[in-house]
BAFI-3210 file (N, C-alpha, C; in Angstrom, 3 decimals, decimal comma, padded with zeros to 6 digits):
// residues 282
n [1|2|3|4|5|6|7|8|9|10|11|12|13|14|15|16|17|18|19|20|21|22|23|24|25|26|27|28|29|30|31|32|33|34|35|36|37|38|39|40|41|42|43|44|45|46|47|48|49|50|51|52|53|54|55|56|57|58|59|60|61|62|63|64|65|66|67|68|69|70|71|72|73|74|75|76|77|78|79|80|81|82|83|84|85|86|87|88|89|90|91|92|93|94|95|96|97|98|99|100|101|102|103|104|105|106|107|108|109|110|111|112|113|114|115|116|117|118|119|120|121|122|123|124|125|126|127|128|129|130|131|132|133|134|135|136|137|138|139|140|141|142|143|144|145|146|147|148|149|150|151|152|153|154|155|156|157|158|159|160|161|162|163|164|165|166|167|168|169|170|171|172|173|174|175|176|177|178|179|180|181|182|183|184|185|186|187|188|189|190|191|192|193|194|195|196|197|198|199|200|201|202|203|204|205|206|207|208|209|210|211|212|213|214|215|216|217|218|219|220|221|222|223|224|225|226|227|228|229|230|231|232|233|234|235|236|237|238|239|240|241|242|243|244|245|246|247|248|249|250|251|252|253|254|255|256|257|258|259|260|261|262|263|264|265|266|267|268|269|270|271|272|273|274|275|276|277|278|279|280|281|282]
n.u [-023,914|-022,405|-020,268|-021,480|-022,272|-019,784|-018,847|-020,705|-020,123|-017,488|-017,967|-019,471|-017,590|-015,730|-017,251|-017,584|-014,892|-014,404|-016,209|-015,206|-012,701|-013,492|-014,346|-012,073|-009,905|-008,409|-005,826|-004,640|-003,471|-001,992|000,990|004,023|007,057|009,756|011,330|013,815|013,192|014,481|017,873|018,583|016,024|013,324|010,706|008,572|006,059|002,708|000,857|-001,228|-000,932|001,189|004,491|007,443|010,939|013,767|017,173|020,351|023,855|023,850|021,433|017,884|014,859|011,413|008,407|005,087|002,969|001,032|-001,670|-002,593|-002,235|-000,235|002,263|004,304|004,873|005,946|008,241|009,577|010,023|011,817|014,030|014,510|015,648|018,125|018,562|018,676|016,156|016,392|017,856|016,140|015,367|013,624|010,151|007,771|004,579|001,813|-001,023|-003,298|-004,881|-006,155|-005,251|-002,821|-001,437|-001,790|000,029|002,098|002,540|003,450|005,672|007,289|007,730|009,095|011,365|012,417|012,270|011,774|008,691|007,287|005,150|002,805|001,562|-001,218|-001,787|-000,594|-002,009|-004,314|-002,892|-001,895|-004,266|-005,212|-006,392|-008,730|-010,339|-012,163|-012,177|-011,730|-012,963|-013,938|-014,559|-015,905|-016,546|-014,184|-011,989|-010,594|-007,166|-004,134|-002,940|-000,384|002,580|004,668|004,724|006,413|005,945|005,961|006,783|005,226|007,162|009,455|012,629|013,355|016,035|018,473|021,503|022,881|020,415|017,600|014,484|011,742|008,943|005,606|002,735|-000,396|-003,315|-006,712|-007,778|-007,432|-007,209|-004,581|-002,947|000,062|002,656|005,723|009,022|012,150|015,604|017,068|019,899|021,728|024,756|025,686|023,541|020,736|017,379|014,257|012,116|008,730|006,453|003,261|000,418|-002,946|-005,476|-008,178|-011,593|-013,113|-015,756|-017,758|-021,228|-023,425|-021,619|-020,348|-018,160|-018,416|-019,584|-017,705|-015,734|-012,992|-011,886|-012,374|-010,747|-008,229|-007,964|-007,938|-005,605|-003,825|-003,899|-002,570|-000,091|000,820|000,942|003,138|005,343|008,775|009,361|010,196|009,667|006,667|005,036|002,353|000,276|-001,764|-000,942|-002,261|-003,604|-001,984|-001,112|001,230|002,390|001,960|003,544|006,014|006,246|006,454|008,841|008,839|009,056|009,897|008,423|007,942|005,733|003,898|003,073|001,752|-000,330|-001,652|-002,533|-004,212|-006,207|-007,339|-008,236|-010,279|-012,087|-012,746|-014,026|-016,227|-017,495|-018,182|-020,015|-022,006|-022,772|-023,919|-026,057|-027,562|-028,880|-030,883]
n.v [032,612|030,288|030,792|030,689|028,039|026,736|027,544|026,307|023,595|023,481|023,953|021,673|019,652|020,348|019,888|017,122|016,349|017,239|015,635|013,036|013,300|013,633|011,116|009,644|007,877|009,524|008,766|008,323|010,620|011,377|012,454|010,590|009,939|009,187|005,950|003,359|000,185|-002,291|-002,858|-001,561|-000,706|001,452|003,243|005,600|006,593|007,537|007,450|005,699|004,808|003,066|003,774|002,901|003,020|001,881|001,722|002,521|002,985|003,535|004,614|004,927|003,050|003,618|002,523|002,932|005,850|006,938|009,185|011,996|014,477|013,892|013,999|015,988|015,512|012,914|013,438|015,136|013,301|011,523|013,195|013,813|011,530|011,735|011,326|012,128|013,490|013,435|011,185|009,093|006,735|004,896|004,316|002,241|000,495|-000,669|-000,956|000,710|002,836|005,826|006,134|004,896|005,385|008,024|010,182|009,639|010,810|013,443|012,855|011,458|013,449|015,383|014,030|012,862|010,200|006,941|005,329|002,239|-000,540|-003,298|-004,536|-004,468|-002,448|-000,217|001,321|002,258|003,841|005,830|006,898|008,143|006,493|005,532|002,723|000,458|-002,272|-002,537|-003,595|-001,542|000,477|003,580|004,344|004,520|007,189|009,503|010,326|012,345|011,923|009,688|010,076|008,612|005,097|002,194|-001,141|-004,035|-007,410|-010,361|-011,957|-010,739|-009,247|-006,251|-004,183|-002,108|-000,866|-002,544|-003,364|-005,543|-006,235|-008,333|-008,839|-009,737|-010,785|-010,155|-010,266|-009,213|-007,561|-005,331|-005,573|-005,049|-005,431|-005,714|-007,328|-007,121|-008,368|-008,453|-008,484|-007,376|-006,334|-006,452|-006,070|-008,507|-010,165|-011,171|-010,440|-011,481|-009,299|-008,544|-006,759|-006,709|-006,566|-005,195|-007,491|-007,532|-008,046|-005,724|-003,832|-001,932|-001,012|-003,580|-005,073|-008,303|-010,710|-013,417|-013,718|-013,913|-016,295|-016,401|-014,222|-014,981|-017,276|-016,134|-014,545|-016,517|-017,836|-015,815|-015,789|-018,158|-017,591|-015,453|-016,712|-018,309|-016,671|-015,488|-014,422|-012,832|-010,468|-008,817|-006,280|-004,073|-002,176|-000,786|-000,272|-001,111|-003,364|-005,509|-005,249|-003,773|-001,358|-001,775|-004,014|-002,873|-001,181|-003,092|-004,181|-006,483|-007,373|-009,502|-012,278|-015,225|-016,553|-014,721|-013,822|-016,072|-016,295|-013,887|-014,250|-016,513|-015,585|-013,654|-015,284|-016,714|-014,613|-013,897|-016,211|-016,215|-013,913|-014,695|-016,709|-015,193|-013,674|-015,662|-016,397|-014,077|-014,128|-015,899]
n.w [-016,428|-016,989|-015,341|-012,849|-012,845|-012,896|-010,415|-008,748|-009,289|-008,337|-005,650|-004,969|-005,445|-003,521|-001,221|-001,415|-001,131|001,491|002,883|002,326|003,533|006,152|006,742|006,973|009,155|011,947|012,501|010,054|009,112|011,233|012,625|013,101|014,713|012,600|012,310|012,791|011,533|011,087|010,496|007,379|006,933|007,252|008,956|007,637|007,500|008,518|011,653|011,094|008,465|006,336|005,166|003,742|003,904|002,287|002,457|000,851|-000,038|-002,756|-003,337|-002,559|-001,829|-001,801|-000,411|-001,008|-000,586|001,024|001,925|-000,256|001,095|002,863|001,750|002,165|004,834|004,784|003,294|005,084|007,130|005,920|005,567|008,240|009,188|008,219|005,548|002,022|-000,001|-002,761|-003,175|-003,147|-005,333|-006,453|-006,372|-005,020|-004,990|-003,048|-003,529|-005,823|-004,331|-002,789|-000,140|-000,076|-002,384|-002,875|-002,445|-004,130|-006,688|-006,122|-004,500|-006,296|-008,180|-006,642|-005,812|-008,071|-008,536|-010,058|-010,708|-009,905|-010,436|-010,281|-013,411|-013,567|-011,841|-012,856|-014,860|-013,339|-011,451|-013,114|-013,867|-011,680|-009,769|-010,829|-011,677|-013,282|-012,748|-010,093|-006,971|-005,354|-007,053|-008,019|-005,476|-004,030|-003,348|-005,752|-006,673|-007,040|-010,305|-011,310|-013,224|-015,410|-015,155|-014,449|-015,263|-013,120|-012,979|-011,617|-009,220|-010,073|-009,391|-008,018|-008,357|-006,830|-006,570|-003,838|-002,993|-003,122|-003,962|-003,926|-005,974|-005,324|-006,661|-005,368|-005,807|-005,133|-002,917|-004,536|-008,148|-008,872|-006,678|-004,817|-003,054|-001,150|-000,607|001,145|002,304|005,312|007,163|010,250|011,738|010,594|011,074|009,512|008,446|007,030|005,542|005,137|003,306|003,228|001,262|001,705|002,621|002,657|001,757|000,584|-000,805|-003,145|-002,699|-003,472|-004,937|-005,685|-004,781|-005,196|-007,653|-009,600|-010,613|-011,350|-010,009|-007,353|-007,232|-007,631|-005,345|-003,365|-004,055|-003,448|-000,623|-000,082|-001,218|000,424|002,919|002,528|002,257|002,639|005,811|008,455|009,696|009,668|007,879|007,240|004,942|006,289|009,411|011,760|011,004|011,308|013,850|013,987|015,073|017,785|018,182|017,679|019,897|021,874|021,312|019,767|017,094|015,505|014,198|013,008|012,185|011,473|008,870|007,909|009,784|009,335|006,701|006,978|008,691|007,045|004,970|006,261|006,811|004,196|003,213|004,885|003,989|001,372|001,984|003,191|000,988|-000,598|001,013|000,977|-001,441|-001,329]
ca.u [-024,465|-021,307|-019,453|-022,241|-022,218|-018,455|-018,751|-021,490|-019,343|-016,350|-018,492|-019,831|-016,355|-015,162|-018,048|-017,216|-013,554|-014,519|-016,889|-014,268|-011,670|-014,090|-014,505|-010,768|-009,450|-007,443|-004,472|-004,090|-002,645|-001,319|002,446|004,751|008,493|010,286|012,184|014,402|012,512|015,604|018,917|018,404|014,597|012,853|009,293|008,463|004,655|001,955|000,460|-002,158|-000,661|002,593|005,401|008,669|012,148|014,884|018,268|021,663|024,725|023,574|020,096|016,874|013,555|010,283|007,181|003,836|003,028|-000,114|-002,611|-001,976|-001,847|000,880|003,526|005,319|005,216|006,858|009,517|010,239|010,476|013,017|015,130|014,781|016,514|019,449|018,654|018,277|015,006|016,797|018,463|015,081|015,450|012,505|008,967|006,918|003,232|001,075|-002,180|-003,620|-005,931|-005,664|-004,576|-001,493|-000,791|-002,190|001,150|003,190|002,815|004,299|006,944|008,091|008,121|010,059|012,602|012,899|012,292|010,942|007,588|007,094|004,017|002,324|000,925|-002,633|-001,893|000,024|-003,035|-005,028|-002,029|-001,838|-005,619|-005,600|-007,169|-009,967|-010,144|-013,449|-012,034|-011,553|-014,227|-014,396|-014,692|-017,064|-016,596|-012,830|-011,695|-009,507|-005,957|-003,338|-002,448|001,057|002,997|005,159|004,773|007,047|005,352|006,788|006,183|005,192|008,413|010,605|013,433|013,702|017,373|019,080|022,731|022,813|019,032|016,894|013,133|010,994|007,529|004,684|001,372|-001,354|-004,589|-007,876|-008,236|-007,547|-006,559|-003,157|-002,269|001,406|003,405|007,165|009,909|013,581|016,382|017,812|020,895|022,400|025,905|025,731|022,309|019,786|015,990|013,379|011,063|007,613|005,441|002,163|-000,701|-004,235|-006,121|-009,596|-012,522|-013,986|-016,305|-018,888|-022,535|-023,940|-020,572|-020,306|-016,963|-018,802|-020,068|-016,562|-014,880|-011,567|-011,504|-012,327|-009,566|-007,043|-007,880|-007,524|-004,183|-003,106|-003,738|-001,518|001,168|001,238|001,296|004,426|006,405|009,854|008,697|010,579|009,002|005,524|004,556|001,197|-000,015|-002,456|-000,190|-003,106|-004,092|-001,068|-000,630|002,634|002,849|001,984|004,723|007,169|006,316|006,853|010,116|008,536|008,781|010,190|007,395|008,046|004,407|002,984|002,481|000,812|-001,506|-002,327|-003,200|-005,287|-007,303|-007,979|-008,949|-011,512|-013,003|-013,207|-014,990|-017,460|-018,167|-018,794|-021,195|-023,031|-023,278|-024,812|-027,276|-028,349|-029,608|-031,938]
ca.v [031,293|029,328|031,066|030,194|026,572|026,301|027,764|025,254|022,348|023,570|023,791|020,274|018,877|020,654|019,189|015,702|016,187|017,393|014,444|011,917|013,528|013,420|009,681|009,033|007,853|010,568|008,205|008,308|011,821|011,660|012,280|009,719|010,109|008,069|005,092|002,185|-001,080|-003,216|-002,650|-000,406|-000,539|002,539|003,619|007,044|006,895|008,134|006,472|004,719|004,418|002,722|004,148|002,220|003,433|000,919|002,596|001,999|004,063|003,788|005,173|004,355|002,637|003,965|001,780|003,622|007,285|007,289|010,159|013,150|015,542|013,455|014,010|016,816|014,836|011,814|014,037|015,576|012,119|011,020|014,116|013,734|010,369|012,057|010,953|013,156|013,085|013,154|009,856|008,101|006,470|004,059|004,279|001,083|000,667|-001,878|-000,955|002,077|003,571|007,135|006,074|004,296|005,921|009,411|011,130|009,162|011,763|014,519|012,301|011,159|014,719|016,079|013,254|012,399|008,733|006,147|004,638|000,902|-001,254|-004,374|-004,049|-004,211|-001,225|000,909|002,169|002,996|004,881|006,913|007,462|008,705|005,546|005,108|001,380|-000,241|-003,635|-002,448|-003,809|-000,296|001,491|004,443|004,798|004,877|008,539|009,686|010,959|012,909|010,915|009,488|010,154|007,339|003,960|001,040|-002,365|-005,043|-008,732|-011,224|-012,667|-009,934|-008,645|-004,858|-003,993|-000,782|-001,128|-003,828|-003,662|-006,490|-006,408|-009,261|-008,514|-010,858|-010,397|-010,625|-009,646|-009,520|-006,253|-004,724|-006,461|-004,751|-005,495|-006,301|-007,382|-007,028|-008,943|-008,159|-008,801|-006,308|-006,929|-005,689|-006,795|-009,838|-010,901|-010,717|-010,830|-011,330|-008,328|-008,685|-005,700|-007,473|-005,689|-005,440|-008,735|-007,418|-008,069|-004,555|-003,535|-001,000|-001,598|-004,410|-005,895|-009,665|-011,455|-014,757|-013,756|-013,984|-017,419|-016,096|-013,325|-015,787|-018,137|-015,300|-014,151|-017,696|-018,047|-014,787|-016,228|-019,180|-016,890|-014,690|-017,652|-018,918|-015,680|-015,361|-013,422|-012,708|-009,249|-008,455|-004,895|-003,952|-000,773|-000,281|-000,942|-001,741|-004,651|-006,555|-004,809|-003,437|-000,357|-002,402|-004,874|-001,971|-000,741|-004,220|-004,707|-007,870|-007,354|-010,778|-013,310|-015,976|-017,081|-013,587|-013,807|-017,185|-015,953|-012,791|-014,828|-017,422|-014,762|-013,041|-016,344|-016,977|-013,492|-013,955|-017,298|-015,766|-012,973|-015,463|-017,379|-014,155|-013,340|-016,737|-016,322|-012,890|-014,355|-016,899]
ca.w [-016,147|-016,964|-014,148|-011,706|-012,920|-012,455|-008,970|-008,121|-009,399|-007,411|-004,299|-004,771|-005,329|-002,214|-000,223|-001,500|-000,551|002,937|003,388|002,285|004,537|007,465|006,943|007,176|010,544|012,264|012,511|008,709|008,930|012,496|012,491|014,012|014,500|011,796|013,119|012,167|011,783|011,243|009,500|006,485|006,693|008,103|008,866|007,394|007,274|009,613|012,660|010,578|007,080|006,188|004,086|004,159|003,190|002,345|002,067|000,465|-000,521|-004,170|-003,474|-001,673|-002,355|-000,952|-000,711|-000,699|-000,339|001,857|001,374|-000,933|002,025|003,704|000,996|002,832|006,077|004,455|002,906|006,320|007,854|005,252|005,898|009,676|009,404|007,692|004,139|001,071|-000,799|-004,142|-003,238|-003,361|-006,780|-006,906|-005,522|-005,274|-004,460|-002,670|-004,434|-006,251|-003,630|-002,342|001,153|-000,217|-003,592|-003,073|-002,440|-004,979|-007,767|-005,608|-004,038|-007,485|-008,784|-005,779|-005,671|-009,370|-008,519|-010,964|-010,044|-010,444|-009,853|-011,123|-014,643|-013,298|-011,054|-013,562|-015,467|-012,300|-010,898|-014,090|-013,971|-010,392|-008,989|-011,506|-012,207|-013,289|-012,240|-008,648|-006,257|-004,743|-008,103|-007,855|-004,091|-003,611|-003,838|-006,706|-006,140|-008,141|-011,241|-011,420|-014,624|-015,940|-014,232|-015,078|-014,716|-012,467|-013,114|-010,449|-009,024|-010,506|-008,332|-008,287|-007,808|-006,770|-005,837|-003,140|-002,617|-003,981|-003,456|-004,770|-006,145|-005,211|-007,014|-004,361|-006,166|-004,314|-002,439|-005,862|-009,122|-008,987|-005,385|-004,846|-001,802|-001,400|000,401|001,009|003,490|005,952|008,054|011,302|012,275|009,996|011,339|008,489|008,592|005,881|005,788|004,208|003,288|002,635|000,960|002,348|002,195|002,966|000,629|000,710|-002,123|-003,228|-002,459|-004,548|-005,566|-005,171|-005,170|-005,594|-009,038|-010,503|-010,192|-011,522|-008,911|-006,127|-007,297|-007,459|-003,932|-002,599|-004,343|-002,695|000,766|-000,079|-001,485|001,610|003,984|002,232|002,037|003,629|006,651|009,860|010,168|008,827|007,872|006,368|004,597|007,478|010,486|012,764|010,498|011,779|015,170|013,797|016,033|019,109|018,241|017,796|021,290|022,717|020,797|019,406|015,667|014,864|014,374|011,760|011,835|011,302|007,536|007,822|010,585|008,632|005,540|007,380|009,207|005,879|004,259|006,993|006,585|002,818|003,080|005,551|003,094|000,292|002,549|003,366|-000,345|-001,030|001,827|000,610|-002,689|-001,088]
c.u [-023,352|-020,466|-020,152|-022,197|-020,870|-018,301|-019,513|-020,740|-018,181|-016,809|-018,858|-018,605|-015,696|-015,901|-017,731|-015,875|-013,603|-015,151|-015,959|-013,211|-012,216|-014,234|-013,177|-010,431|-008,382|-006,007|-003,821|-003,220|-001,854|000,187|002,988|006,233|009,029|011,265|012,720|013,574|013,560|016,597|018,677|016,940|014,015|011,369|009,207|007,013|004,021|001,582|-000,381|-001,952|000,830|003,254|006,777|009,831|013,220|016,084|019,529|022,524|024,457|022,178|019,089|015,611|012,497|009,083|005,997|004,043|001,954|-000,964|-001,910|-001,469|-000,677|002,232|004,619|005,782|006,186|008,231|010,285|010,785|011,753|014,220|015,503|015,679|017,924|019,646|018,167|017,137|015,427|017,497|017,421|014,980|014,263|011,380|008,106|005,562|002,634|-000,180|-002,637|-004,891|-005,328|-004,885|-003,201|-000,719|-001,020|-001,060|002,252|003,536|003,742|005,654|007,861|008,588|009,224|011,393|013,232|012,915|011,424|009,873|007,388|005,954|003,629|001,565|-000,539|-002,846|-001,381|-001,024|-003,853|-004,183|-001,991|-003,199|-006,101|-006,528|-008,428|-009,738|-011,471|-013,373|-011,879|-012,897|-014,794|-014,586|-016,005|-017,208|-015,220|-012,486|-010,533|-008,322|-005,140|-002,719|-000,927|001,425|003,402|005,205|005,347|006,479|006,391|006,069|006,174|006,498|009,645|011,317|013,815|015,022|017,793|020,328|022,631|021,388|018,398|015,533|012,342|009,517|006,690|003,278|000,407|-002,724|-005,723|-008,482|-008,400|-006,897|-005,051|-002,383|-000,943|002,006|004,884|007,941|011,351|014,279|017,099|018,708|021,401|023,524|025,882|024,530|021,235|018,388|015,260|012,235|009,982|006,657|004,277|000,941|-001,957|-004,880|-007,622|-010,436|-013,556|-014,475|-017,439|-020,198|-022,999|-022,907|-020,522|-019,055|-017,341|-019,329|-018,949|-015,621|-013,389|-011,072|-011,413|-011,065|-008,293|-006,870|-007,411|-006,056|-003,331|-002,895|-002,620|-000,149|001,689|001,672|002,684|005,570|007,533|009,517|009,133|009,880|007,891|005,178|003,378|000,910|-000,844|-001,804|-001,063|-003,635|-003,222|-000,484|000,827|003,122|002,912|003,203|006,006|007,351|006,803|008,227|009,966|008,195|008,972|009,123|007,313|006,732|003,429|002,318|001,446|-000,466|-002,331|-003,127|-004,385|-006,470|-008,066|-008,778|-010,295|-012,535|-013,585|-014,257|-016,305|-018,227|-018,872|-020,059|-022,338|-023,621|-024,255|-026,142|-028,183|-029,162|-030,772|-033,259]
c.v [030,241|029,509|030,518|028,659|026,050|026,454|026,682|023,928|022,337|023,365|022,359|019,392|019,107|019,945|017,712|015,458|016,278|016,153|013,244|012,053|013,243|011,944|008,985|008,995|008,914|010,054|008,227|009,531|012,169|011,431|011,285|009,901|008,929|007,239|003,933|000,953|-002,156|-002,920|-001,391|-000,186|000,413|002,797|005,134|007,461|007,606|007,053|005,356|004,270|004,213|003,343|003,694|002,659|002,369|001,624|001,841|003,166|004,430|004,368|004,376|003,974|003,020|003,127|002,545|005,091|007,783|008,361|011,332|014,204|015,156|013,542|014,779|016,159|013,690|012,357|014,532|014,386|011,542|011,888|014,019|012,558|010,590|011,695|012,096|012,633|012,708|011,807|008,738|007,898|005,682|004,164|003,104|001,298|-000,681|-001,999|000,480|002,649|004,827|007,065|005,414|004,855|007,410|010,404|010,745|010,165|012,869|013,999|011,981|012,443|015,404|015,352|012,907|010,895|008,140|005,457|003,287|000,215|-002,386|-003,807|-003,708|-002,953|-000,005|001,859|002,908|004,090|006,089|007,577|008,019|007,804|005,045|003,772|000,622|-001,668|-003,681|-002,693|-002,534|000,824|002,259|004,975|005,181|006,253|008,551|010,347|011,502|011,815|010,885|009,508|008,790|006,290|002,771|-000,243|-003,309|-006,379|-009,467|-012,014|-011,887|-009,354|-007,226|-004,570|-002,530|-000,905|-002,481|-004,238|-004,608|-006,768|-007,286|-008,900|-009,782|-010,357|-011,009|-009,985|-010,102|-008,232|-005,310|-005,698|-006,268|-004,821|-006,246|-006,254|-007,469|-007,680|-008,573|-008,555|-007,562|-006,913|-005,924|-006,552|-008,273|-010,714|-010,348|-011,260|-010,643|-010,401|-008,513|-007,512|-006,268|-006,582|-006,093|-006,700|-008,708|-007,389|-006,956|-004,174|-002,517|-001,757|-002,381|-005,296|-007,259|-010,381|-012,827|-014,867|-013,936|-015,102|-017,124|-015,187|-014,094|-016,653|-017,346|-014,904|-015,341|-018,037|-017,043|-015,216|-017,262|-018,547|-016,200|-015,622|-018,249|-017,944|-015,839|-014,191|-013,539|-011,522|-008,911|-006,983|-004,854|-002,476|-000,056|-000,962|-001,651|-003,094|-005,804|-006,207|-004,368|-002,459|-000,931|-003,294|-004,059|-001,558|-001,852|-004,772|-006,183|-007,970|-008,702|-011,806|-014,072|-016,641|-015,961|-013,571|-014,906|-016,856|-014,860|-013,335|-015,699|-016,653|-014,115|-014,071|-016,644|-015,863|-013,540|-015,048|-016,944|-014,803|-013,722|-016,170|-016,386|-013,741|-014,402|-016,685|-015,178|-013,091|-015,324|-016,207]
c.w [-016,042|-015,703|-012,905|-011,662|-012,442|-010,955|-008,206|-008,137|-008,426|-005,980|-003,992|-004,616|-003,977|-001,106|-000,210|-000,840|000,967|003,549|003,426|003,358|005,929|007,773|007,205|008,662|010,778|012,196|011,127|008,425|010,194|012,371|013,514|013,696|013,691|012,615|012,291|012,539|012,035|010,136|008,688|006,108|007,729|007,885|008,726|007,157|008,448|010,618|012,060|009,146|006,878|004,976|004,551|003,278|003,390|001,723|001,668|000,012|-001,974|-004,413|-002,666|-002,437|-001,331|-001,383|-000,143|-000,320|000,593|001,155|000,677|000,034|002,924|002,999|001,727|004,126|005,829|004,072|004,134|007,093|007,248|005,610|007,376|010,019|008,874|006,235|003,249|000,203|-002,212|-004,283|-003,266|-004,868|-007,324|-005,883|-005,965|-004,611|-004,087|-003,526|-004,683|-005,649|-003,029|-001,035|001,089|-001,414|-003,766|-003,178|-003,419|-006,073|-007,283|-005,158|-005,215|-008,128|-007,964|-005,688|-007,012|-009,489|-009,619|-010,134|-010,713|-009,698|-010,779|-012,321|-014,414|-012,473|-011,809|-014,142|-014,413|-011,645|-011,829|-014,283|-012,634|-009,596|-009,652|-012,212|-012,153|-012,755|-010,723|-007,959|-005,629|-005,768|-007,936|-006,452|-003,555|-004,171|-004,826|-006,011|-007,300|-009,004|-011,267|-012,898|-015,161|-014,839|-014,976|-014,463|-014,124|-012,579|-011,771|-010,359|-009,441|-009,296|-008,772|-007,585|-007,870|-005,926|-005,155|-002,773|-003,625|-003,351|-004,437|-004,776|-006,085|-005,539|-005,999|-004,624|-005,260|-003,808|-003,623|-006,849|-009,186|-007,694|-005,489|-003,445|-002,132|-000,275|000,097|002,301|003,980|007,018|009,081|011,859|011,869|010,355|010,413|008,758|007,266|006,266|004,727|004,389|002,503|002,468|001,729|001,757|002,472|001,701|000,817|-000,678|-002,016|-002,996|-003,690|-005,229|-004,886|-005,690|-005,726|-007,008|-010,052|-010,052|-010,311|-010,401|-007,598|-006,103|-007,063|-005,998|-003,088|-002,844|-003,585|-001,252|000,878|-000,302|-000,245|002,735|003,780|002,022|003,038|004,536|008,102|010,501|009,182|009,017|006,912|006,083|005,658|008,674|011,511|012,314|010,966|013,148|015,125|014,859|017,444|019,258|018,319|019,252|022,205|022,337|020,426|017,925|014,998|015,221|013,063|011,347|011,471|009,934|007,381|008,579|009,909|007,456|005,947|007,947|008,060|005,089|004,948|006,778|005,174|002,636|003,776|004,662|001,961|000,774|002,735|002,029|-000,830|-000,277|001,383|-000,650|-002,497|-000,741]
res [x|x|x|x|x|x|x|x|x|x|x|x|x|x|x|x|x|x|x|x|x|x|x|x|x|x|x|x|x|x|x|x|x|x|x|x|x|x|x|x|x|x|x|x|x|x|x|x|x|x|x|x|x|x|x|x|x|x|x|x|x|x|x|x|x|x|x|x|x|x|x|x|x|x|x|x|x|x|x|x|x|x|x|x|x|x|x|x|x|x|x|x|x|x|x|x|x|x|x|x|x|x|x|x|x|x|x|x|x|x|x|x|x|x|x|x|x|x|x|x|x|x|x|x|x|x|x|x|x|x|x|x|x|x|x|x|x|x|x|x|x|x|x|x|x|x|x|x|x|x|x|x|x|x|x|x|x|x|x|x|x|x|x|x|x|x|x|x|x|x|x|x|x|x|x|x|x|x|x|x|x|x|x|x|x|x|x|x|x|x|x|x|x|x|x|x|x|x|x|x|x|x|x|x|x|x|x|x|x|x|x|x|x|x|x|x|x|x|x|x|x|x|x|x|x|x|x|x|x|x|x|x|x|x|x|x|x|x|x|x|x|x|x|x|x|x|x|x|x|x|x|x|x|x|x|x|x|x|x|x|x|x|x|x|x|x|x|x|x|x|x|x|x|x|x|x|x|x|x|x|x|x]
***
């Protein structure tokens, strides 16, 4: 009886995994040749999910891991650029959802890198994405739990050799959402790169952002933060959210108004959602 029960549970879990996978856009696992964004900043993710490598002679920083099944693909992309996986010393995260943190456990294990994230994201990373404070809690799929996670404070500069990445707390999409900025240079011409987390107000059925004034205030502060970031080049965890791949194809990555436009569009969507929530209670 116990054996039959375990087999039934395994089958149900497998069905859930297949269903979740079927709901994922194909671009999330679609390979794309890794490429230089600017200077020492490289794209090593998939067509639809960002993973960014920032390199230096003293070691490299990787931001985001995408889905669990993409770990090997990201590792191949890093090697294809001529870099060694073991030289990835720090892994950072935008937010603890499977499509951005799912491969971090394996990438950290294979490279030996330290994992760092905002304090509000550290526990969910270590719990495989389970966070009761997450608007998508109960619907967002779990992912392999990350071992040790070192917290990063808002405004802290993460340093590795000459690399200096500034952490910007941008809660809203999740409580632990974090955006990152740094400078990359080519022949003495330097640009401010901004990897800005998702700004969408997505939630499980029945969740209402308008029921929590502190959450609403934090999200609105995030829009202001993002609009004011140093931002010559905008990259987002979902590249299509900022037309990143299209801008790569057009060789039009530099847009000093991109962060502001991204934030203002998100602010408008959020206010529309709040209005819809208010209407639904009448």
